[in-house]
N, CA, C and O atoms as CSV, one atom per row, in Angstrom:
chain,resi,resn,atom,element,x,y,z
A,1,MET,N,N,-25.532,-4.109,-29.681
A,1,MET,CA,C,-24.473,-3.288,-28.963
A,1,MET,C,C,-24.156,-3.820,-27.547
A,1,MET,O,O,-23.011,-3.893,-27.101
A,2,LYS,N,N,-25.273,-4.185,-26.881
A,2,LYS,CA,C,-25.096,-4.745,-25.442
A,2,LYS,C,C,-24.243,-5.937,-25.431
A,2,LYS,O,O,-23.413,-6.125,-24.542
A,3,PHE,N,N,-24.457,-6.826,-26.507
A,3,PHE,CA,C,-23.637,-8.078,-26.610
A,3,PHE,C,C,-22.166,-7.773,-26.833
A,3,PHE,O,O,-21.296,-8.442,-26.274
A,4,PHE,N,N,-21.888,-6.771,-27.645
A,4,PHE,CA,C,-20.536,-6.397,-27.998
A,4,PHE,C,C,-19.952,-5.840,-26.656
A,4,PHE,O,O,-18.865,-6.303,-26.310
A,5,LEU,N,N,-20.494,-4.988,-25.935
A,5,LEU,CA,C,-20.014,-4.500,-24.664
A,5,LEU,C,C,-19.785,-5.628,-23.684
A,5,LEU,O,O,-18.791,-5.608,-22.958
A,6,ALA,N,N,-20.679,-6.624,-23.635
A,6,ALA,CA,C,-20.493,-7.637,-22.652
A,6,ALA,C,C,-19.349,-8.523,-23.087
A,6,ALA,O,O,-18.636,-9.029,-22.220
A,7,ALA,N,N,-19.124,-8.744,-24.364
A,7,ALA,CA,C,-18.049,-9.533,-24.881
A,7,ALA,C,C,-16.641,-8.839,-24.578
A,7,ALA,O,O,-15.639,-9.476,-24.253
A,8,VAL,N,N,-16.697,-7.445,-24.727
A,8,VAL,CA,C,-15.399,-6.748,-24.517
A,8,VAL,C,C,-15.070,-6.874,-22.963
A,8,VAL,O,O,-13.947,-7.177,-22.561
A,9,VAL,N,N,-16.167,-6.613,-22.117
A,9,VAL,CA,C,-15.849,-6.719,-20.619
A,9,VAL,C,C,-15.423,-8.163,-20.275
A,9,VAL,O,O,-14.520,-8.315,-19.452
A,10,PHE,N,N,-15.977,-9.170,-20.814
A,10,PHE,CA,C,-15.558,-10.612,-20.680
A,10,PHE,C,C,-14.114,-10.826,-21.099
A,10,PHE,O,O,-13.345,-11.407,-20.333
A,11,VAL,N,N,-13.711,-10.379,-22.290
A,11,VAL,CA,C,-12.319,-10.597,-22.698
A,11,VAL,C,C,-11.389,-9.777,-21.961
A,11,VAL,O,O,-10.268,-10.212,-21.697
A,12,THR,N,N,-11.787,-8.549,-21.585
A,12,THR,CA,C,-10.840,-7.723,-20.654
A,12,THR,C,C,-10.596,-8.373,-19.367
A,12,THR,O,O,-9.480,-8.328,-18.848
A,13,ALA,N,N,-11.617,-8.994,-18.810
A,13,ALA,CA,C,-11.495,-9.670,-17.571
A,13,ALA,C,C,-10.624,-10.879,-17.770
A,13,ALA,O,O,-9.811,-11.125,-16.879
A,14,LEU,N,N,-10.683,-11.627,-18.772
A,14,LEU,CA,C,-9.833,-12.725,-18.980
A,14,LEU,C,C,-8.418,-12.316,-19.211
A,14,LEU,O,O,-7.516,-12.980,-18.700
A,15,MET,N,N,-8.164,-11.296,-19.928
A,15,MET,CA,C,-6.789,-10.749,-20.059
A,15,MET,C,C,-6.233,-10.277,-18.722
A,15,MET,O,O,-5.040,-10.451,-18.471
A,16,ALA,N,N,-7.000,-9.723,-17.911
A,16,ALA,CA,C,-6.508,-9.278,-16.583
A,16,ALA,C,C,-6.077,-10.465,-15.712
A,16,ALA,O,O,-5.238,-10.287,-14.829
A,17,GLN,N,N,-6.620,-11.666,-15.930
A,17,GLN,CA,C,-6.226,-12.668,-15.165
A,17,GLN,C,C,-5.045,-13.551,-15.528
A,17,GLN,O,O,-4.526,-14.374,-14.774
A,18,ALA,N,N,-4.676,-13.274,-16.811
A,18,ALA,CA,C,-3.513,-14.063,-17.422
A,18,ALA,C,C,-2.306,-13.324,-17.513
A,18,ALA,O,O,-2.350,-12.096,-17.583
A,19,PRO,N,N,-1.156,-13.989,-17.519
A,19,PRO,CA,C,0.150,-13.321,-17.653
A,19,PRO,C,C,0.030,-12.580,-19.072
A,19,PRO,O,O,-0.716,-13.051,-19.930
A,20,ASN,N,N,0.676,-11.567,-19.276
A,20,ASN,CA,C,0.648,-10.914,-20.622
A,20,ASN,C,C,1.400,-11.669,-21.624
A,20,ASN,O,O,2.181,-12.538,-21.236
A,21,PRO,N,N,1.238,-11.416,-22.962
A,21,PRO,CA,C,1.825,-12.389,-23.953
A,21,PRO,C,C,3.370,-12.407,-23.865
A,21,PRO,O,O,3.959,-13.353,-24.389
A,22,SER,N,N,4.076,-11.424,-23.237
A,22,SER,CA,C,5.499,-11.566,-23.132
A,22,SER,C,C,5.911,-12.604,-22.089
A,22,SER,O,O,7.088,-12.931,-21.943
A,23,GLY,N,N,4.934,-13.099,-21.384
A,23,GLY,CA,C,5.164,-14.138,-20.269
A,23,GLY,C,C,5.515,-13.497,-18.888
A,23,GLY,O,O,6.102,-14.155,-18.030
A,24,SER,N,N,5.191,-12.369,-18.719
A,24,SER,CA,C,5.622,-11.701,-17.478
A,24,SER,C,C,4.765,-12.194,-16.328
A,24,SER,O,O,3.535,-12.137,-16.311
A,25,ILE,N,N,5.531,-12.679,-15.378
A,25,ILE,CA,C,4.979,-13.113,-14.181
A,25,ILE,C,C,5.647,-12.437,-12.971
A,25,ILE,O,O,5.576,-12.882,-11.825
A,26,ALA,N,N,6.320,-11.294,-13.342
A,26,ALA,CA,C,7.098,-10.451,-12.421
A,26,ALA,C,C,6.207,-10.040,-11.264
A,26,ALA,O,O,5.042,-9.679,-11.432
A,27,GLY,N,N,6.809,-10.109,-10.071
A,27,GLY,CA,C,6.073,-9.616,-8.913
A,27,GLY,C,C,6.191,-10.733,-7.769
A,27,GLY,O,O,6.926,-11.713,-7.891
A,28,LYS,N,N,5.423,-10.497,-6.688
A,28,LYS,CA,C,5.552,-11.322,-5.527
A,28,LYS,C,C,4.392,-12.383,-5.492
A,28,LYS,O,O,3.267,-12.098,-5.904
A,29,TRP,N,N,4.686,-13.516,-5.024
A,29,TRP,CA,C,3.666,-14.632,-5.087
A,29,TRP,C,C,3.815,-15.350,-3.694
A,29,TRP,O,O,4.880,-15.356,-3.076
A,30,HIS,N,N,2.658,-15.956,-3.248
A,30,HIS,CA,C,2.614,-16.862,-2.226
A,30,HIS,C,C,2.517,-18.219,-2.664
A,30,HIS,O,O,1.661,-18.494,-3.506
A,31,LEU,N,N,3.380,-19.231,-2.148
A,31,LEU,CA,C,3.299,-20.558,-2.444
A,31,LEU,C,C,2.579,-21.280,-1.393
A,31,LEU,O,O,3.075,-21.361,-0.269
A,32,LEU,N,N,1.388,-21.839,-1.686
A,32,LEU,CA,C,0.476,-22.324,-0.618
A,32,LEU,C,C,0.216,-23.822,-0.961
A,32,LEU,O,O,0.443,-24.240,-2.096
A,33,GLN,N,N,-0.250,-24.606,0.005
A,33,GLN,CA,C,-0.728,-25.900,-0.215
A,33,GLN,C,C,-2.100,-25.754,-1.050
A,33,GLN,O,O,-2.799,-24.747,-0.935
A,34,GLY,N,N,-2.410,-26.739,-1.826
A,34,GLY,CA,C,-3.596,-26.695,-2.657
A,34,GLY,C,C,-4.882,-26.369,-2.007
A,34,GLY,O,O,-5.792,-25.788,-2.598
A,35,SER,N,N,-4.937,-26.763,-0.755
A,35,SER,CA,C,-6.226,-26.644,0.058
A,35,SER,C,C,-6.205,-25.312,0.906
A,35,SER,O,O,-7.190,-25.008,1.578
A,36,ASP,N,N,-5.163,-24.584,0.873
A,36,ASP,CA,C,-5.109,-23.368,1.667
A,36,ASP,C,C,-5.971,-22.257,1.168
A,36,ASP,O,O,-6.212,-22.203,-0.038
A,37,ASP,N,N,-6.466,-21.346,2.003
A,37,ASP,CA,C,-7.323,-20.301,1.827
A,37,ASP,C,C,-6.547,-19.205,1.107
A,37,ASP,O,O,-5.500,-18.802,1.613
A,38,GLU,N,N,-7.007,-18.683,-0.075
A,38,GLU,CA,C,-6.265,-17.731,-0.798
A,38,GLU,C,C,-6.624,-16.271,-0.419
A,38,GLU,O,O,-5.955,-15.342,-0.870
A,39,ILE,N,N,-7.661,-16.070,0.397
A,39,ILE,CA,C,-7.971,-14.826,1.065
A,39,ILE,C,C,-7.317,-14.523,2.269
A,39,ILE,O,O,-6.746,-13.443,2.417
A,40,ASN,N,N,-7.355,-15.444,3.202
A,40,ASN,CA,C,-6.748,-15.390,4.552
A,40,ASN,C,C,-5.506,-16.229,4.477
A,40,ASN,O,O,-5.489,-17.386,4.896
A,41,ILE,N,N,-4.429,-15.614,3.922
A,41,ILE,CA,C,-3.238,-16.354,3.628
A,41,ILE,C,C,-2.674,-16.862,4.835
A,41,ILE,O,O,-2.476,-16.088,5.772
A,42,PRO,N,N,-2.360,-18.209,4.931
A,42,PRO,CA,C,-1.780,-18.850,6.197
A,42,PRO,C,C,-0.320,-18.433,6.411
A,42,PRO,O,O,0.399,-18.037,5.494
A,43,HIS,N,N,0.056,-18.549,7.659
A,43,HIS,CA,C,1.426,-18.251,7.973
A,43,HIS,C,C,2.489,-19.249,7.394
A,43,HIS,O,O,3.626,-18.915,7.063
A,44,HIS,N,N,1.994,-20.470,7.316
A,44,HIS,CA,C,2.909,-21.528,6.836
A,44,HIS,C,C,2.812,-21.561,5.337
A,44,HIS,O,O,1.990,-22.259,4.745
A,45,ARG,N,N,3.677,-20.783,4.754
A,45,ARG,CA,C,3.733,-20.541,3.243
A,45,ARG,C,C,5.225,-20.207,2.933
A,45,ARG,O,O,6.081,-20.028,3.799
A,46,VAL,N,N,5.415,-20.148,1.655
A,46,VAL,CA,C,6.694,-19.674,1.129
A,46,VAL,C,C,6.375,-18.483,0.218
A,46,VAL,O,O,5.488,-18.544,-0.634
A,47,ASP,N,N,7.131,-17.400,0.429
A,47,ASP,CA,C,6.836,-16.277,-0.440
A,47,ASP,C,C,8.010,-16.233,-1.466
A,47,ASP,O,O,9.172,-16.470,-1.136
A,48,LEU,N,N,7.614,-15.903,-2.770
A,48,LEU,CA,C,8.590,-15.930,-3.839
A,48,LEU,C,C,8.563,-14.594,-4.558
A,48,LEU,O,O,7.560,-13.903,-4.378
A,49,VAL,N,N,9.512,-14.137,-5.338
A,49,VAL,CA,C,9.485,-13.054,-6.149
A,49,VAL,C,C,10.074,-13.363,-7.499
A,49,VAL,O,O,11.110,-14.019,-7.607
A,50,PHE,N,N,9.397,-12.879,-8.544
A,50,PHE,CA,C,9.951,-13.205,-9.879
A,50,PHE,C,C,10.296,-11.911,-10.544
A,50,PHE,O,O,9.496,-10.979,-10.459
A,51,ARG,N,N,11.433,-11.772,-11.207
A,51,ARG,CA,C,11.753,-10.578,-11.876
A,51,ARG,C,C,12.034,-10.765,-13.343
A,51,ARG,O,O,12.426,-11.860,-13.750
A,52,GLY,N,N,11.854,-9.756,-14.148
A,52,GLY,CA,C,12.181,-9.882,-15.659
A,52,GLY,C,C,11.000,-10.518,-16.391
A,52,GLY,O,O,9.904,-10.648,-15.846
A,53,GLY,N,N,11.237,-10.887,-17.566
A,53,GLY,CA,C,10.318,-11.477,-18.476
A,53,GLY,C,C,10.655,-12.859,-18.820
A,53,GLY,O,O,11.517,-13.486,-18.205
A,54,GLN,N,N,9.913,-13.391,-19.901
A,54,GLN,CA,C,10.151,-14.821,-20.174
A,54,GLN,C,C,11.563,-15.116,-20.656
A,54,GLN,O,O,12.106,-16.191,-20.402
A,55,ASN,N,N,12.172,-14.119,-21.379
A,55,ASN,CA,C,13.560,-14.422,-21.857
A,55,ASN,C,C,14.686,-14.131,-20.856
A,55,ASN,O,O,15.831,-14.514,-21.096
A,56,ALA,N,N,14.373,-13.455,-19.729
A,56,ALA,CA,C,15.329,-13.096,-18.822
A,56,ALA,C,C,14.796,-13.104,-17.359
A,56,ALA,O,O,14.984,-12.153,-16.601
A,57,LEU,N,N,14.097,-14.272,-16.994
A,57,LEU,CA,C,13.430,-14.486,-15.739
A,57,LEU,C,C,14.367,-14.913,-14.593
A,57,LEU,O,O,15.216,-15.791,-14.750
A,58,SER,N,N,14.189,-14.296,-13.505
A,58,SER,CA,C,14.938,-14.794,-12.343
A,58,SER,C,C,13.936,-14.908,-11.196
A,58,SER,O,O,12.844,-14.346,-11.279
A,59,GLY,N,N,14.286,-15.626,-10.126
A,59,GLY,CA,C,13.367,-15.657,-9.016
A,59,GLY,C,C,14.114,-16.039,-7.698
A,59,GLY,O,O,15.233,-16.552,-7.712
A,60,ALA,N,N,13.416,-15.753,-6.556
A,60,ALA,CA,C,14.013,-15.950,-5.326
A,60,ALA,C,C,12.957,-16.186,-4.248
A,60,ALA,O,O,11.844,-15.664,-4.317
A,61,VAL,N,N,13.326,-16.964,-3.278
A,61,VAL,CA,C,12.479,-17.119,-2.085
A,61,VAL,C,C,12.750,-15.867,-1.282
A,61,VAL,O,O,13.890,-15.415,-1.166
A,62,ILE,N,N,11.606,-15.272,-0.689
A,62,ILE,CA,C,11.835,-14.004,0.139
A,62,ILE,C,C,12.014,-14.563,1.564
A,62,ILE,O,O,11.185,-15.342,2.034
A,63,ASN,N,N,13.052,-14.180,2.217
A,63,ASN,CA,C,13.233,-14.337,3.621
A,63,ASN,C,C,12.259,-13.487,4.408
A,63,ASN,O,O,12.386,-12.263,4.423
A,64,ARG,N,N,11.289,-14.106,5.063
A,64,ARG,CA,C,10.284,-13.298,5.761
A,64,ARG,C,C,10.753,-12.641,7.104
A,64,ARG,O,O,10.052,-11.803,7.671
A,65,THR,N,N,11.820,-13.004,7.533
A,65,THR,CA,C,12.513,-12.434,8.705
A,65,THR,C,C,13.222,-11.076,8.273
A,65,THR,O,O,12.923,-9.991,8.774
A,66,THR,N,N,14.172,-11.243,7.314
A,66,THR,CA,C,15.035,-10.164,6.851
A,66,THR,C,C,14.457,-9.409,5.672
A,66,THR,O,O,14.827,-8.248,5.501
A,67,GLY,N,N,13.635,-9.928,4.891
A,67,GLY,CA,C,13.253,-9.379,3.651
A,67,GLY,C,C,14.172,-9.586,2.536
A,67,GLY,O,O,13.913,-9.122,1.425
A,68,GLY,N,N,15.320,-10.313,2.788
A,68,GLY,CA,C,16.266,-10.679,1.790
A,68,GLY,C,C,15.871,-11.757,0.886
A,68,GLY,O,O,14.958,-12.521,1.198
A,69,ASP,N,N,16.558,-11.871,-0.305
A,69,ASP,CA,C,16.285,-12.863,-1.343
A,69,ASP,C,C,17.282,-14.093,-1.148
A,69,ASP,O,O,18.447,-14.006,-0.758
A,70,ILE,N,N,16.659,-15.152,-1.464
A,70,ILE,CA,C,17.464,-16.537,-1.498
A,70,ILE,C,C,17.228,-16.970,-2.923
A,70,ILE,O,O,16.142,-17.480,-3.198
A,71,PRO,N,N,18.145,-16.813,-3.853
A,71,PRO,CA,C,17.914,-17.124,-5.279
A,71,PRO,C,C,17.489,-18.561,-5.504
A,71,PRO,O,O,17.999,-19.494,-4.883
A,72,LEU,N,N,16.495,-18.715,-6.455
A,72,LEU,CA,C,16.273,-19.997,-6.935
A,72,LEU,C,C,17.388,-20.592,-7.822
A,72,LEU,O,O,18.074,-19.868,-8.544
A,73,ALA,N,N,17.546,-21.880,-7.751
A,73,ALA,CA,C,18.622,-22.480,-8.498
A,73,ALA,C,C,18.270,-22.469,-10.035
A,73,ALA,O,O,19.150,-22.463,-10.895
A,74,GLY,N,N,17.029,-22.467,-10.298
A,74,GLY,CA,C,16.571,-22.508,-11.727
A,74,GLY,C,C,15.134,-22.115,-11.806
A,74,GLY,O,O,14.361,-22.391,-10.889
A,75,ILE,N,N,14.747,-21.462,-12.906
A,75,ILE,CA,C,13.424,-21.077,-13.225
A,75,ILE,C,C,13.091,-21.080,-14.684
A,75,ILE,O,O,13.876,-20.523,-15.452
A,76,ARG,N,N,12.016,-21.646,-15.143
A,76,ARG,CA,C,11.652,-21.669,-16.545
A,76,ARG,C,C,10.181,-21.391,-16.658
A,76,ARG,O,O,9.401,-21.946,-15.885
A,77,PHE,N,N,9.753,-20.537,-17.608
A,77,PHE,CA,C,8.294,-20.310,-17.796
A,77,PHE,C,C,8.106,-20.091,-19.298
A,77,PHE,O,O,8.701,-19.206,-19.913
A,78,ASP,N,N,7.234,-20.960,-19.862
A,78,ASP,CA,C,7.037,-21.002,-21.283
A,78,ASP,C,C,5.690,-20.306,-21.683
A,78,ASP,O,O,5.220,-20.503,-22.803
A,79,GLY,N,N,5.068,-19.495,-20.774
A,79,GLY,CA,C,3.861,-18.801,-20.997
A,79,GLY,C,C,2.661,-19.517,-20.370
A,79,GLY,O,O,1.596,-18.914,-20.238
A,80,ASN,N,N,2.803,-20.761,-19.988
A,80,ASN,CA,C,1.818,-21.577,-19.390
A,80,ASN,C,C,2.228,-22.352,-18.329
A,80,ASN,O,O,1.561,-22.419,-17.297
A,81,ILE,N,N,3.460,-23.055,-18.519
A,81,ILE,CA,C,4.024,-23.887,-17.398
A,81,ILE,C,C,5.241,-23.223,-16.769
A,81,ILE,O,O,6.164,-22.760,-17.438
A,82,LEU,N,N,5.189,-23.207,-15.525
A,82,LEU,CA,C,6.306,-22.567,-14.609
A,82,LEU,C,C,7.038,-23.717,-13.963
A,82,LEU,O,O,6.394,-24.570,-13.352
A,83,THR,N,N,8.367,-23.787,-14.066
A,83,THR,CA,C,9.071,-24.915,-13.440
A,83,THR,C,C,10.200,-24.203,-12.511
A,83,THR,O,O,11.034,-23.422,-12.968
A,84,LEU,N,N,10.124,-24.528,-11.338
A,84,LEU,CA,C,11.140,-23.970,-10.302
A,84,LEU,C,C,12.061,-25.108,-9.799
A,84,LEU,O,O,11.631,-26.215,-9.476
A,85,GLN,N,N,13.374,-24.742,-9.761
A,85,GLN,CA,C,14.325,-25.632,-9.007
A,85,GLN,C,C,14.823,-24.940,-7.934
A,85,GLN,O,O,15.518,-23.945,-8.139
A,86,MET,N,N,14.547,-25.356,-6.687
A,86,MET,CA,C,14.880,-24.711,-5.446
A,86,MET,C,C,16.260,-24.855,-5.030
A,86,MET,O,O,16.848,-23.909,-4.507
A,87,GLY,N,N,16.864,-26.073,-5.243
A,87,GLY,CA,C,18.186,-26.374,-4.868
A,87,GLY,C,C,19.108,-26.617,-6.057
A,87,GLY,O,O,18.635,-26.667,-7.192
A,88,PRO,N,N,20.431,-26.772,-5.825
A,88,PRO,CA,C,21.406,-26.944,-6.888
A,88,PRO,C,C,21.425,-28.411,-7.317
A,88,PRO,O,O,20.963,-29.304,-6.606
A,89,THR,N,N,21.962,-28.610,-8.471
A,89,THR,CA,C,22.168,-30.047,-8.947
A,89,THR,C,C,23.435,-30.516,-8.210
A,89,THR,O,O,24.439,-29.809,-8.127
A,90,ILE,N,N,23.331,-31.759,-7.675
A,90,ILE,CA,C,24.493,-32.246,-6.861
A,90,ILE,C,C,24.967,-33.516,-7.545
A,90,ILE,O,O,24.206,-34.478,-7.654
A,91,GLN,N,N,26.175,-33.536,-7.993
A,91,GLN,CA,C,26.878,-34.662,-8.622
A,91,GLN,C,C,25.951,-35.300,-9.821
A,91,GLN,O,O,25.767,-36.509,-9.963
A,92,GLY,N,N,25.432,-34.328,-10.611
A,92,GLY,CA,C,24.670,-34.686,-11.884
A,92,GLY,C,C,23.182,-35.067,-11.446
A,92,GLY,O,O,22.378,-35.337,-12.338
A,93,SER,N,N,22.816,-35.097,-10.218
A,93,SER,CA,C,21.446,-35.501,-9.806
A,93,SER,C,C,20.552,-34.335,-9.587
A,93,SER,O,O,20.758,-33.583,-8.635
A,94,LEU,N,N,19.557,-34.139,-10.427
A,94,LEU,CA,C,18.709,-33.008,-10.304
A,94,LEU,C,C,17.776,-33.244,-9.125
A,94,LEU,O,O,17.283,-34.357,-8.940
A,95,PRO,N,N,17.511,-32.131,-8.265
A,95,PRO,CA,C,16.585,-32.245,-7.176
A,95,PRO,C,C,15.207,-32.144,-7.736
A,95,PRO,O,O,15.041,-31.721,-8.881
A,96,PRO,N,N,14.166,-32.529,-6.946
A,96,PRO,CA,C,12.755,-32.356,-7.531
A,96,PRO,C,C,12.462,-30.968,-8.063
A,96,PRO,O,O,13.026,-29.994,-7.565
A,97,MET,N,N,11.653,-30.854,-8.993
A,97,MET,CA,C,11.231,-29.643,-9.586
A,97,MET,C,C,9.832,-29.304,-9.228
A,97,MET,O,O,9.005,-30.215,-9.198
A,98,LEU,N,N,9.482,-28.083,-8.952
A,98,LEU,CA,C,8.019,-27.712,-8.767
A,98,LEU,C,C,7.600,-27.270,-10.112
A,98,LEU,O,O,8.077,-26.286,-10.678
A,99,THR,N,N,6.641,-28.078,-10.621
A,99,THR,CA,C,6.086,-27.788,-12.036
A,99,THR,C,C,4.641,-27.462,-11.893
A,99,THR,O,O,3.815,-28.259,-11.448
A,100,MET,N,N,4.359,-26.185,-12.312
A,100,MET,CA,C,3.063,-25.567,-12.179
A,100,MET,C,C,2.404,-25.195,-13.516
A,100,MET,O,O,3.103,-24.855,-14.471
A,101,THR,N,N,1.075,-25.256,-13.594
A,101,THR,CA,C,0.357,-24.843,-14.834
A,101,THR,C,C,-0.502,-23.617,-14.424
A,101,THR,O,O,-1.125,-23.581,-13.363
A,102,TRP,N,N,-0.493,-22.660,-15.297
A,102,TRP,CA,C,-1.361,-21.470,-15.219
A,102,TRP,C,C,-2.954,-21.951,-15.226
A,102,TRP,O,O,-3.437,-22.589,-16.161
A,103,LYS,N,N,-3.636,-21.581,-14.141
A,103,LYS,CA,C,-5.096,-21.939,-14.101
A,103,LYS,C,C,-5.837,-20.693,-13.657
A,103,LYS,O,O,-5.889,-20.384,-12.466
A,104,GLY,N,N,-6.438,-19.944,-14.663
A,104,GLY,CA,C,-7.272,-18.770,-14.275
A,104,GLY,C,C,-6.364,-17.675,-13.766
A,104,GLY,O,O,-5.721,-17.023,-14.588
A,105,ASN,N,N,-6.260,-17.418,-12.450
A,105,ASN,CA,C,-5.504,-16.339,-11.931
A,105,ASN,C,C,-4.430,-16.777,-11.065
A,105,ASN,O,O,-3.960,-15.980,-10.253
A,106,LYS,N,N,-3.973,-18.017,-11.156
A,106,LYS,CA,C,-2.917,-18.700,-10.289
A,106,LYS,C,C,-2.235,-19.775,-11.060
A,106,LYS,O,O,-2.613,-20.147,-12.171
A,107,PHE,N,N,-1.159,-20.280,-10.383
A,107,PHE,CA,C,-0.490,-21.557,-10.926
A,107,PHE,C,C,-0.931,-22.595,-9.954
A,107,PHE,O,O,-1.169,-22.336,-8.774
A,108,GLU,N,N,-1.041,-23.875,-10.531
A,108,GLU,CA,C,-1.224,-25.028,-9.699
A,108,GLU,C,C,-0.324,-26.128,-10.124
A,108,GLU,O,O,-0.111,-26.260,-11.329
A,109,GLY,N,N,0.244,-26.955,-9.243
A,109,GLY,CA,C,1.191,-27.991,-9.630
A,109,GLY,C,C,1.712,-28.731,-8.488
A,109,GLY,O,O,1.322,-28.529,-7.338
A,110,ARG,N,N,2.545,-29.538,-8.791
A,110,ARG,CA,C,3.228,-30.506,-7.750
A,110,ARG,C,C,4.700,-30.500,-7.988
A,110,ARG,O,O,5.178,-30.050,-9.029
A,111,TRP,N,N,5.467,-31.033,-6.954
A,111,TRP,CA,C,6.828,-31.373,-7.031
A,111,TRP,C,C,6.908,-32.595,-7.953
A,111,TRP,O,O,6.083,-33.504,-7.859
A,112,MET,N,N,7.887,-32.610,-8.830
A,112,MET,CA,C,8.107,-33.697,-9.729
A,112,MET,C,C,9.578,-34.092,-9.658
A,112,MET,O,O,10.476,-33.266,-9.499
A,113,ARG,N,N,9.778,-35.457,-9.789
A,113,ARG,CA,C,11.108,-36.003,-9.907
A,113,ARG,C,C,11.038,-36.823,-11.325
A,113,ARG,O,O,10.552,-37.951,-11.410
A,114,GLY,N,N,11.556,-36.143,-12.353
A,114,GLY,CA,C,11.289,-36.686,-13.677
A,114,GLY,C,C,9.822,-36.560,-14.088
A,114,GLY,O,O,9.304,-35.450,-14.209
A,115,THR,N,N,9.155,-37.690,-14.302
A,115,THR,CA,C,7.722,-37.613,-14.611
A,115,THR,C,C,6.938,-38.204,-13.442
A,115,THR,O,O,5.764,-38.523,-13.628
A,116,THR,N,N,7.525,-38.374,-12.224
A,116,THR,CA,C,6.857,-38.849,-10.995
A,116,THR,C,C,6.373,-37.677,-10.172
A,116,THR,O,O,7.149,-36.785,-9.828
A,117,GLU,N,N,5.133,-37.677,-9.867
A,117,GLU,CA,C,4.615,-36.632,-8.942
A,117,GLU,C,C,4.966,-37.007,-7.565
A,117,GLU,O,O,4.923,-38.179,-7.191
A,118,ILE,N,N,5.337,-35.965,-6.754
A,118,ILE,CA,C,5.872,-36.136,-5.440
A,118,ILE,C,C,4.800,-35.216,-4.506
A,118,ILE,O,O,4.583,-34.048,-4.831
A,119,GLY,N,N,4.231,-35.736,-3.482
A,119,GLY,CA,C,3.542,-35.037,-2.552
A,119,GLY,C,C,2.199,-34.290,-3.026
A,119,GLY,O,O,1.689,-34.525,-4.122
A,120,PRO,N,N,1.729,-33.467,-2.202
A,120,PRO,CA,C,0.414,-32.840,-2.383
A,120,PRO,C,C,0.486,-31.798,-3.524
A,120,PRO,O,O,1.546,-31.533,-4.091
A,121,MET,N,N,-0.740,-31.202,-3.840
A,121,MET,CA,C,-0.877,-30.186,-4.831
A,121,MET,C,C,-0.520,-28.902,-4.130
A,121,MET,O,O,-0.788,-28.753,-2.938
A,122,PHE,N,N,0.103,-27.935,-4.873
A,122,PHE,CA,C,0.391,-26.600,-4.434
A,122,PHE,C,C,-0.132,-25.543,-5.352
A,122,PHE,O,O,-0.527,-25.834,-6.481
A,123,LYS,N,N,-0.143,-24.345,-4.899
A,123,LYS,CA,C,-0.542,-23.207,-5.819
A,123,LYS,C,C,0.187,-21.922,-5.471
A,123,LYS,O,O,0.568,-21.689,-4.324
A,124,LEU,N,N,0.373,-21.085,-6.502
A,124,LEU,CA,C,1.020,-19.826,-6.355
A,124,LEU,C,C,-0.002,-18.816,-6.603
A,124,LEU,O,O,-0.670,-18.861,-7.636
A,125,VAL,N,N,-0.172,-17.888,-5.707
A,125,VAL,CA,C,-1.097,-16.812,-5.964
A,125,VAL,C,C,-0.360,-15.467,-5.660
A,125,VAL,O,O,0.528,-15.356,-4.815
A,126,ARG,N,N,-0.832,-14.467,-6.446
A,126,ARG,CA,C,-0.101,-13.006,-6.282
A,126,ARG,C,C,-0.427,-12.443,-4.908
A,126,ARG,O,O,-1.428,-12.759,-4.265
A,127,PHE,N,N,0.517,-11.568,-4.509
A,127,PHE,CA,C,0.162,-10.687,-3.376
A,127,PHE,C,C,0.773,-9.377,-3.539
A,127,PHE,O,O,0.592,-8.501,-2.693
């Protein structure tokens, strides 16, 4: 019986860390550099908000001065990989995409131009 209860607690903890099966990542997130402290959130960050579910997901950068939203140009989430397009496509040329993978209780990833990684590692953590 103790083993069963321990297994239930373990599985429940895992489920609490992951987005639900519908792919919901709705809520507010901090975009941090990969080495930034996740407890004492640094001032040099970007705050994002995601709304809706996997089939109708939208997102925005939160203006930390006014509280207003600056819509993302594109967002895609397949339940594991999150891809963000911050700027518009200009004359058929896609800007770099922030491509992140779900890791435990956060997303981690890099800016990508096609299949080429650009710059340092970043992470998204909830707030």
